[in-house]
N, C-alpha and C positions, 0 to 999 in steps of 0.2 A: 281079868279086871272087869268089873261091872260098870256099865255106863249109867251115870246118875240121871235124875229127871231133868236137870238143867241141860246136860249134854244131849239127852234125847230130844228135848224141845228144839234145841239149835239144829240137831241132825234133821229133824222133820222139816224145818225151814229150808235147810240147804238141799235136801233131796228134792224139794219143790222147785227151788231156784236153779238147780243144776240142769234142769230140763232146757233152759234157754241159754245156758252158758256155753260159749264156744272156746274150746281149748286154745290157748295162746292169744286170746282176745279179751284181756282183763276188763275192758269197758262193758263186757256182757256179764260180769260177775256182780256180786253184791257188796256194798260198803258196810263198814262197822256200824255207822249210825243207822243205816237202813235196817240192819238186824235188830237194833234196839227198837226202832219204830214198829217194825212188823211183829215183833214179839211182845211189845208193850213193856219193855224194860226201861228202867230209869238209868240215867248216867251217874255212875258211882265214882268215877275218877275223872280227872281233867281231860284225858284223851279217850275217844270212843273205843279204840282198840284195847286199851288198858281196862276200861270199864267192862268190856265183854268177857274178859278172861275169867273173873270169878262167877260170871253168869252163864257158864256153859262152854265157853271156848276152850279153856284149859282142859277140862275133863274130857271133852270130845276129842281134842287133838291128841292127848295122852292115850286115850282109849284106842284111837285109830293106829297109833304107832305101836303100842304094846300088842295089839291083836293083829298086826300086819294087814291092816285095811288100807285102801287108798286114802291119800291125804285130802279128803273132801273140804277141810277147813281152808284150803288154798283158794277157794272161790270167795273168801271174805277178804276184802282189800281196803286199803286206804285210798279213797277216791282222788286225793291229790297226787299221789305217786303211782297209782294203779298197780300197787304191789301189796302182797301180804306182809305182815310184820316179820322182822328178822327171826323171831322165834319159830316161825313156820319152817324155814330152811334148817335152822339149828336143831330142832327136835328130831328131824329125820337124818341128821348128820350130813347135810348138804351145805355147799358154799352159798353165801348170800348171792342172789341173782342167778341161780342155776335155772334159767328160764325153760330150757328144754325138759328138765326133770319136772318142773312145776306144771307145764302144759300136759305132760304125760300123766301126772297125778289127776289132773282135772278130767282127762280123757277116760282114765280107769274108773274114776268116781262116777262118771256118767253111765258107764257100762255095768257097774257093780249093782247087785240086787241088795238094796238096803232094807227091804221090807221086813225081814226077820227081826230087825233091831228097832222097829217103829211100833209104838203101842197102837196107834190108830191113824187114820188118814188125817193129815194136817190141813186145817181149814183156816185161812186168813180171816181174822175178825177185824172189820174196819173200826177205827176209833170213833167214828160218828154214826154208830149203829142206830141211835135214836134219831128220828126225823126232827128237824128243827121246827119250832112253833111257827105257825103261819098266822097272818093277820090280814083280813080283808080291808081294803080301803076304797074309798070312792073319790074320784077326781072329777071336779067340775071345771070346765073351762069355757070361755066365751069364744065363739066362732066369729071371727071378724072378716069383713070384706077387705081382702088385701089390696085390691085395685083402688077402692075408695080411700083406704088408709094412706096409700102412697100419694094420692092426689091431695089429701089434707096436709100431709107432711110437706109436699112441694109448695102448696099454697101458703103455708106458714113458715117456710124455710126450716123445717125440722125443729121448730121451737114448740115446746110444750105449752098448750093453751091454759094449763092449770098453774104450773109453777114458773113458766117462762124460761126454763133452762133449755139451752140448745142441745138437741140430740140426747137429752137426758132421760132419766128414768123416774118414775113416780113411785114413792115408797108408800105402801098401803098396809095398815095393820089389819089382820084378819081375826075372826072370832076364835080360832083354834090356836092361839099363841104363836103364830108364825107371822113372819113379815114377808111380803111379796113385793117384787119389783116388776113393774110393767114398763116396757119400752114405749116411748112416746113417738 
């Protein structure tokens, strides 16, 4: 069986991710949604795992089983349960929750040379590759004498000398369509 382009794309991602995966420690694996995000895939179905199936997961999983390769798709997990979907165990004829076998598959996948099945080196492309626009602004502020201002507040019992509000703020309209509040 030939591995299609969607399966190869997912395999490339998993080969990159398996470097940091620790067999038997699913918190070090990759989630279904993370695969979508890293590959730039859209969510086609309600659940992320179901959505990934037609976008490479089924073809890659079937290809590994038919060609007697390690079950590398076992590093794709549901982040809530920290387990792969039930289809992973079923495909290989294992009982759900055969954790020892699953950890062994991850170990074998880490040790396996996947390079002959990859077209090229996989490079993550960030979604924000374009730098955001920047805008220069100028801020002007009045440097006040804190000690003098404290004395004036004490002298007038923190009452504004313009609006006579106790401990209030003065609302000032500026020329750039902003309103500014100044503590009195």
